[in-house]
Rosetta silent file (secondary structure, phi, psi, omega in degrees, C-alpha in Angstrom):
SEQUENCE: MPQDRIRVVVADDHTVMRAGVLALLAPEPGIEVVGEAGNGREAVELVERLAPDVALIDLRMPVLDGVAATTEIVAGPAATGVLILTTYDTDTDIERAVEAGAIGYLLKDTTREQLVDAIRSAARGETVLAPRVAQLLVARMRRPAQPPLTARELDVLHGVADGLSNADIGRRLVIAEATVKTHLLRVFAKLDVSDRTHAVVVALERGVLVRPERDPRP
SCORE:     score description
SCORE:     0.000 S_00000001
   1 L     0.000  127.979  175.552   98.944   46.832   39.351 S_00000001
   2 L   -60.150  140.070 -175.599   97.042   50.056   38.554 S_00000001
   3 L   -72.824  -18.248 -178.259   93.564   49.427   37.268 S_00000001
   4 L   -91.882    7.879  179.221   93.898   52.026   34.468 S_00000001
   5 L   -71.042  134.876 -179.861   96.860   50.302   32.929 S_00000001
   6 E   -85.238  121.792 -179.630   96.309   49.469   29.230 S_00000001
   7 E   -93.405  126.088 -171.007   96.967   45.778   28.487 S_00000001
   8 E  -126.453  139.537  168.685   98.376   45.090   25.005 S_00000001
   9 E  -112.336  135.870 -178.814   99.077   42.021   22.863 S_00000001
  10 E  -110.924  123.037 -176.973  101.649   42.325   20.145 S_00000001
  11 E  -123.946  116.265  179.049  101.467   40.135   17.026 S_00000001
  12 L  -159.405  137.276 -176.178  104.209   40.105   14.391 S_00000001
  13 L   -80.857   -4.534  175.368  105.964   37.223   12.719 S_00000001
  14 L   -98.825  112.342 -177.601  109.295   39.062   12.947 S_00000001
  15 H   -57.356  -41.746 -179.517  110.982   38.559   16.331 S_00000001
  16 H   -64.790  -39.802  178.638  113.119   41.686   15.942 S_00000001
  17 H   -66.838  -38.914  176.247  110.085   43.799   15.163 S_00000001
  18 H   -60.391  -43.249  178.898  108.201   42.475   18.233 S_00000001
  19 H   -59.391  -40.820  179.980  111.240   43.251   20.306 S_00000001
  20 H   -64.188  -41.576  177.470  111.396   46.771   18.908 S_00000001
  21 H   -64.887  -40.412  177.569  107.739   47.421   19.725 S_00000001
  22 H   -62.098  -37.416  179.246  108.264   46.055   23.289 S_00000001
  23 H   -68.700  -37.889  178.580  111.277   48.321   23.683 S_00000001
  24 H   -64.661  -39.823 -170.877  109.269   51.355   22.529 S_00000001
  25 H   -86.301  -23.283 -173.160  106.442   50.576   24.972 S_00000001
  26 L   -52.743  -42.442 -179.105  108.576   49.479   27.997 S_00000001
  27 L   -71.013  -12.969 -175.951  109.190   53.039   29.321 S_00000001
  28 L   -86.046  109.380 -174.034  105.471   53.883   29.295 S_00000001
  29 L   -69.004  -21.416 -178.455  104.151   53.146   32.796 S_00000001
  30 L   -86.491    2.808 -176.132  100.488   53.200   31.699 S_00000001
  31 E  -127.347  133.578  177.339  100.902   50.424   29.104 S_00000001
  32 E  -129.340  121.209  171.338  101.725   46.711   29.677 S_00000001
  33 E   -76.843  115.240 -175.064  102.485   44.163   26.957 S_00000001
  34 E  -102.292   -8.637  177.827  100.813   41.020   28.316 S_00000001
  35 E  -164.378  152.000  175.491  101.436   38.732   25.350 S_00000001
  36 E  -123.846  143.800  177.046  103.351   38.192   22.110 S_00000001
  37 E  -135.327  142.061 -177.712  102.319   36.184   19.029 S_00000001
  38 L   -94.760   -9.961  177.210  104.287   35.108   15.971 S_00000001
  39 L  -153.561  170.638 -175.611  101.252   34.552   13.733 S_00000001
  40 H   -60.769  -39.831 -179.493   97.623   35.438   13.379 S_00000001
  41 H   -62.557  -47.424  174.137   96.256   32.268   14.952 S_00000001
  42 H   -56.927  -36.616 -179.334   98.413   32.757   18.068 S_00000001
  43 H   -62.854  -48.450 -176.908   97.087   36.377   18.219 S_00000001
  44 H   -60.572  -46.108 -179.662   93.535   35.296   18.209 S_00000001
  45 H   -63.904  -38.708  177.514   94.161   32.701   20.888 S_00000001
  46 H   -65.286  -44.833 -177.598   96.030   35.161   23.130 S_00000001
  47 H   -63.348  -43.745  177.160   93.276   37.758   22.779 S_00000001
  48 H   -62.537  -37.852 -178.113   90.608   35.147   23.706 S_00000001
  49 H   -78.413  -42.830 -171.819   92.636   34.031   26.717 S_00000001
  50 H   -98.209  -19.774 -179.299   93.914   37.370   28.013 S_00000001
  51 L    52.921   56.235 -175.995   91.260   39.812   26.854 S_00000001
  52 L   -74.543  165.875  176.665   93.692   42.767   26.382 S_00000001
  53 L   -70.874  -38.997 -176.474   92.520   46.290   25.764 S_00000001
  54 E  -138.321  142.930  174.184   94.374   46.567   22.482 S_00000001
  55 E  -119.829  123.296  173.588   95.918   44.146   20.034 S_00000001
  56 E   -90.142  111.222 -172.590   98.747   45.393   17.806 S_00000001
  57 E  -118.892  127.243  172.938   98.490   43.234   14.722 S_00000001
  58 L   -71.228  151.101 -174.765  100.845   42.982   11.751 S_00000001
  59 L   -83.156  -34.622 -176.424   99.084   42.724    8.368 S_00000001
  60 L  -111.616  103.627  179.426  101.158   39.975    6.722 S_00000001
  61 L  -135.468  154.309  178.411  101.582   36.949    8.994 S_00000001
  62 L   -81.042  172.291 -177.135  101.661   33.149    8.439 S_00000001
  63 L    66.269  -56.949  178.459   98.866   30.738    9.430 S_00000001
  64 L  -140.989  119.450 -177.049   96.422   33.536    9.747 S_00000001
  65 L   -76.836  172.386 -177.021   97.009   36.953    8.262 S_00000001
  66 H   -56.339  -36.574 -178.263   96.221   40.222    9.975 S_00000001
  67 H   -71.212  -45.296  179.918   92.911   40.823    8.323 S_00000001
  68 H   -62.537  -45.120  179.285   91.635   37.292    9.108 S_00000001
  69 H   -60.097  -42.413  178.478   92.916   37.578   12.749 S_00000001
  70 H   -59.451  -45.884  179.885   91.146   40.946   13.043 S_00000001
  71 H   -56.903  -46.222 -179.025   87.912   39.505   11.857 S_00000001
  72 H   -69.202  -35.697 -177.734   87.993   36.703   14.459 S_00000001
  73 H   -65.298  -49.569 -177.768   89.091   39.050   17.252 S_00000001
  74 H   -60.551  -37.471 -174.497   86.331   41.541   16.534 S_00000001
  75 H   -81.846  -10.042 -175.936   83.732   38.732   16.342 S_00000001
  76 L   -82.429  177.237 -178.423   85.033   37.193   19.558 S_00000001
  77 L   -73.909  -21.767 -178.355   83.964   37.862   23.234 S_00000001
  78 L   -77.503  134.064  179.992   86.834   40.113   24.148 S_00000001
  79 L   -83.653   59.566 -172.445   86.226   43.841   23.830 S_00000001
  80 L  -100.067  128.136  176.106   89.736   44.308   22.265 S_00000001
  81 E   -87.326  129.456 -177.531   90.482   47.123   19.929 S_00000001
  82 E   -96.359  126.596 -176.433   92.624   46.016   16.986 S_00000001
  83 E  -118.099  109.908  178.654   95.310   48.339   15.829 S_00000001
  84 E   -74.009  128.471  178.839   97.059   47.362   12.626 S_00000001
  85 E  -125.015  107.614 -168.304  100.818   48.097   12.645 S_00000001
  86 E  -150.585  171.858  177.231  102.335   47.435    9.234 S_00000001
  87 L   -99.609   -8.312 -175.007  104.609   48.577    6.433 S_00000001
  88 L   -92.937  124.100 -179.311  101.791   48.270    3.836 S_00000001
  89 L  -128.151   29.944  178.005   99.783   51.329    2.927 S_00000001
  90 L   -77.892  160.106  179.913   97.930   50.448   -0.327 S_00000001
  91 H   -57.171  -42.686 -173.805   94.278   51.215   -0.710 S_00000001
  92 H   -67.095  -43.106  179.682   93.350   47.558   -0.787 S_00000001
  93 H   -64.561  -41.351  179.150   95.228   46.676    2.406 S_00000001
  94 H   -62.306  -49.803 -178.919   93.748   49.593    4.279 S_00000001
  95 H   -62.109  -42.233  178.065   90.171   48.902    3.112 S_00000001
  96 H   -62.847  -40.571  178.855   90.449   45.193    3.962 S_00000001
  97 H   -65.899  -45.058  176.784   91.639   45.988    7.484 S_00000001
  98 H   -62.909  -44.563  179.457   88.973   48.591    8.156 S_00000001
  99 H   -63.033  -30.816  176.932   86.248   46.343    6.753 S_00000001
 100 H   -67.264  -18.824 -179.902   87.536   43.580    9.065 S_00000001
 101 L   111.478    7.405  179.419   86.869   45.873   12.057 S_00000001
 102 L   -60.536  138.684 -179.293   90.301   47.294   12.807 S_00000001
 103 L   -88.331  -16.185  179.297   89.930   50.453   14.940 S_00000001
 104 E  -156.181  163.359 -176.700   93.228   51.859   13.635 S_00000001
 105 E  -143.565  107.774 -179.035   95.914   51.627   11.006 S_00000001
 106 E  -113.524  153.722  175.120   99.496   52.609   11.744 S_00000001
 107 E  -106.316  154.928 -169.145  102.695   52.324    9.662 S_00000001
 108 L   -74.926    1.622  171.184  105.942   50.960   11.145 S_00000001
 109 L   -94.022   11.700  176.812  107.670   54.339   10.713 S_00000001
 110 L   -64.213  142.532 -179.124  105.453   55.618   13.574 S_00000001
 111 L   -82.418  168.430 -178.231  107.313   57.319   16.376 S_00000001
 112 H   -60.743  -45.095 -175.484  107.091   56.090   20.003 S_00000001
 113 H   -63.096  -38.584  177.494  104.947   59.056   20.988 S_00000001
 114 H   -68.545  -35.862 -177.507  102.514   58.376   18.070 S_00000001
 115 H   -70.476  -40.430  178.902  102.326   54.699   18.892 S_00000001
 116 H   -67.561  -39.426 -179.468  101.572   55.399   22.597 S_00000001
 117 H   -67.127  -34.562  178.204   98.946   57.936   21.715 S_00000001
 118 H   -65.544  -42.964 -178.829   97.426   55.523   19.243 S_00000001
 119 H   -63.880  -41.953  178.114   97.236   52.773   21.799 S_00000001
 120 H   -63.832  -41.638 -177.977   95.559   55.072   24.350 S_00000001
 121 H   -66.237  -40.109 -179.654   93.104   56.218   21.703 S_00000001
 122 H   -64.333  -41.443  179.419   92.347   52.691   20.598 S_00000001
 123 H   -63.984  -22.869  177.522   91.801   51.649   24.197 S_00000001
 124 L   -90.859   -3.044  179.435   89.162   54.420   24.459 S_00000001
 125 L    84.658   22.651 -178.074   87.482   53.111   21.309 S_00000001
 126 L   -98.179  138.403  176.047   88.670   56.017   19.090 S_00000001
 127 L   -70.244  139.288 -175.502   89.726   55.471   15.470 S_00000001
 128 E  -129.530  121.687  177.945   93.397   55.976   14.781 S_00000001
 129 E  -131.052  136.773  173.742   94.913   56.446   11.311 S_00000001
 130 L   -61.070  146.860 -178.242   98.484   57.284   10.297 S_00000001
 131 H   -51.880  -44.891 -177.522   98.436   60.648    8.433 S_00000001
 132 H   -63.651  -35.626  179.477   99.471   59.006    5.140 S_00000001
 133 H   -68.239  -44.091 -179.894   96.752   56.383    5.560 S_00000001
 134 H   -60.895  -40.087  178.963   94.154   59.090    6.288 S_00000001
 135 H   -62.341  -45.219  179.389   95.239   60.997    3.162 S_00000001
 136 H   -59.212  -45.325 -179.809   94.852   57.809    1.071 S_00000001
 137 H   -63.874  -43.044  178.640   91.352   57.159    2.453 S_00000001
 138 H   -63.632  -41.400 -179.722   90.257   60.756    1.820 S_00000001
 139 H   -65.641  -35.638  179.477   91.581   60.685   -1.726 S_00000001
 140 H   -65.704  -43.823  177.407   89.789   57.395   -2.245 S_00000001
 141 H   -63.828  -33.630 -177.208   86.481   58.776   -0.993 S_00000001
 142 H   -78.950  -16.878 -177.245   86.822   61.875   -3.124 S_00000001
 143 L   -73.269  127.713 -178.655   87.572   59.815   -6.219 S_00000001
 144 L   -62.476  140.138 -176.465   84.368   59.532   -8.317 S_00000001
 145 L   -64.090  137.753 -179.520   82.828   56.112   -8.459 S_00000001
 146 L   -99.693  144.528  175.806   83.555   54.315  -11.755 S_00000001
 147 L   -67.700  156.919  177.875   80.949   52.141  -13.592 S_00000001
 148 L   -67.150  161.777  178.735   81.620   48.423  -13.562 S_00000001
 149 L   -69.999  140.129 -179.739   83.455   46.788  -16.345 S_00000001
 150 L   -78.794  170.353 -177.286   81.238   45.627  -19.221 S_00000001
 151 H   -62.255  -37.412  176.146   81.234   42.022  -20.306 S_00000001
 152 H   -68.970  -34.983  177.474   83.351   42.823  -23.317 S_00000001
 153 H   -68.799  -35.247  176.457   85.905   44.778  -21.251 S_00000001
 154 H   -70.297  -34.243  176.122   86.159   41.783  -18.930 S_00000001
 155 H   -62.730  -42.962  178.529   86.719   39.530  -21.965 S_00000001
 156 H   -63.603  -47.055 -177.867   89.608   41.787  -23.065 S_00000001
 157 H   -63.561  -34.120  174.228   91.050   41.926  -19.523 S_00000001
 158 H   -61.796  -40.747  179.780   90.921   38.117  -19.338 S_00000001
 159 H   -61.263  -44.934  177.531   92.958   38.077  -22.548 S_00000001
 160 H   -59.953  -43.076 -178.657   95.551   40.441  -20.950 S_00000001
 161 H   -62.900  -30.086 -175.536   95.654   38.142  -17.841 S_00000001
 162 L   -86.934    1.561  175.668   96.324   35.212  -20.143 S_00000001
 163 L    82.190   15.951  179.215   99.343   37.052  -21.586 S_00000001
 164 L   -81.255  149.823  175.636   97.847   37.699  -25.004 S_00000001
 165 L   -78.554  172.058  178.839   98.785   40.632  -27.205 S_00000001
 166 H   -60.578  -41.421  176.621   96.124   43.056  -28.459 S_00000001
 167 H   -59.699  -47.967 -179.504   96.185   41.257  -31.819 S_00000001
 168 H   -60.976  -39.831  179.110   95.747   37.881  -30.204 S_00000001
 169 H   -65.075  -37.481  177.171   92.837   39.175  -28.089 S_00000001
 170 H   -61.568  -41.774  177.616   91.255   40.517  -31.167 S_00000001
 171 H   -65.230  -39.506 -176.949   91.432   37.178  -32.901 S_00000001
 172 H   -65.981  -40.872 -173.351   90.123   35.363  -29.824 S_00000001
 173 H   -97.703   -0.576 -179.429   87.113   37.722  -29.562 S_00000001
 174 L    59.298   52.049  173.389   86.713   38.282  -33.330 S_00000001
 175 L  -136.591  164.756 -174.177   87.113   42.060  -33.069 S_00000001
 176 L   -73.562  153.931  179.164   89.557   44.569  -34.594 S_00000001
 177 H   -64.995  -33.856  177.995   92.794   45.234  -32.725 S_00000001
 178 H   -62.581  -34.516  179.753   91.805   48.977  -32.574 S_00000001
 179 H   -69.277  -35.404  172.689   88.653   47.942  -30.769 S_00000001
 180 H   -59.743  -43.084 -176.818   90.740   45.974  -28.245 S_00000001
 181 H   -66.384  -38.131  178.222   92.820   49.051  -27.564 S_00000001
 182 H   -60.799  -48.493 -179.456   89.621   51.130  -27.053 S_00000001
 183 H   -59.344  -39.228 -177.662   88.272   48.612  -24.587 S_00000001
 184 H   -65.854  -42.658  179.346   91.648   48.621  -22.728 S_00000001
 185 H   -60.648  -33.937  179.733   91.686   52.393  -22.446 S_00000001
 186 H   -76.180  -35.712  175.011   88.236   52.227  -20.842 S_00000001
 187 H   -59.267  -46.877  176.654   89.411   49.456  -18.520 S_00000001
 188 H   -54.496  -47.717 -175.269   92.392   51.597  -17.480 S_00000001
 189 H   -65.930  -43.547 -178.430   90.134   54.563  -16.708 S_00000001
 190 H   -66.209  -36.522 -178.304   87.690   52.522  -14.679 S_00000001
 191 H   -90.378   -6.020 -178.312   90.369   50.813  -12.643 S_00000001
 192 L    59.484   52.205  178.663   92.483   53.988  -12.336 S_00000001
 193 L  -130.456  169.371  179.814   95.626   52.347  -13.755 S_00000001
 194 L  -125.888    4.682  178.232   97.954   53.254  -16.573 S_00000001
 195 L  -152.572  167.307 -172.193   99.207   49.907  -17.892 S_00000001
 196 H   -64.285  -42.012 -179.917   98.146   46.345  -18.638 S_00000001
 197 H   -59.266  -49.828 -177.804   99.987   44.743  -15.626 S_00000001
 198 H   -66.905  -29.607  177.081   98.424   47.044  -13.060 S_00000001
 199 H   -64.752  -40.013  178.187   95.010   46.561  -14.625 S_00000001
 200 H   -68.331  -46.979 -179.262   95.220   42.818  -14.010 S_00000001
 201 H   -59.355  -47.985  179.466   96.624   43.232  -10.492 S_00000001
 202 H   -65.202  -36.893  177.518   94.003   45.698   -9.443 S_00000001
 203 H   -66.014  -36.277  175.744   91.151   43.678  -11.004 S_00000001
 204 H   -69.052  -41.422 -179.565   92.353   40.631   -9.136 S_00000001
 205 H   -67.240  -31.067 -177.208   92.673   42.456   -5.836 S_00000001
 206 L   -93.125   -1.107  176.593   89.184   43.903   -6.167 S_00000001
 207 L    81.158    8.807 -179.682   87.644   40.549   -7.179 S_00000001
 208 L   -74.497  -31.124  179.347   86.627   42.001  -10.597 S_00000001
 209 L  -121.122  123.513  179.601   88.763   39.385  -12.390 S_00000001
 210 L  -112.515  119.598 -178.384   88.762   35.843  -11.156 S_00000001
 211 L   -82.358  131.551  179.261   91.460   33.603  -12.555 S_00000001
 212 L   -72.747  149.332  173.219   90.144   30.074  -13.255 S_00000001
 213 L   -62.427  142.671  179.987   91.993   27.129  -11.711 S_00000001
 214 L   -78.185  143.748  175.932   94.320   25.477  -14.127 S_00000001
 215 L   -66.547  120.397 -177.821   93.504   22.048  -15.502 S_00000001
 216 L   -70.929  -12.298  178.776   95.985   19.713  -13.781 S_00000001
 217 L   -72.806  144.090  177.985   96.007   17.438  -16.845 S_00000001
 218 L   -66.229    0.000    0.000   98.996   17.914  -19.214 S_00000001
């Protein structure tokens, strides 16, 4: 076996997707898939046992998701570059993967040539980003930083998360409905959203809003 062959582990919970990746890589003589995993835990164990050059990791997997698996792989003894291969391209997904230590982020519409190039780059320790992902990151970096939500804005957002109308939120907080609307507009601007639903979703994703556990008592 040539010493310069790049050894790869592929982790995806969809058997068909793994087979597709293997089929794309099979014609490439310089790359060898040495292991397959159906969840994040299996991926971590394979990397620890086989010490591949690159691990192709799906973002959403059972047992251990792609971000958690990446964190463990990067912290482990193997010098394995983690390359995320996923269908998800939201800011939050990308940031979580990069913060976990992934060396690259590709989308599943990647061509064979792009995938092979990305694996070679990752094996050399070079960062690899799908063009659309790179555009999203650049746009995020250029976006001016927004100040944190005030205590009152958080109170209003909690009311939205609880399903209350503006009038109900006003009664809960003892403020005018018009004041509630003003606070909501400021929340929308700070979270870069345009409606109540997305405000709650983004706030939860960023950890700005933490939903309390429900009381199990009736």
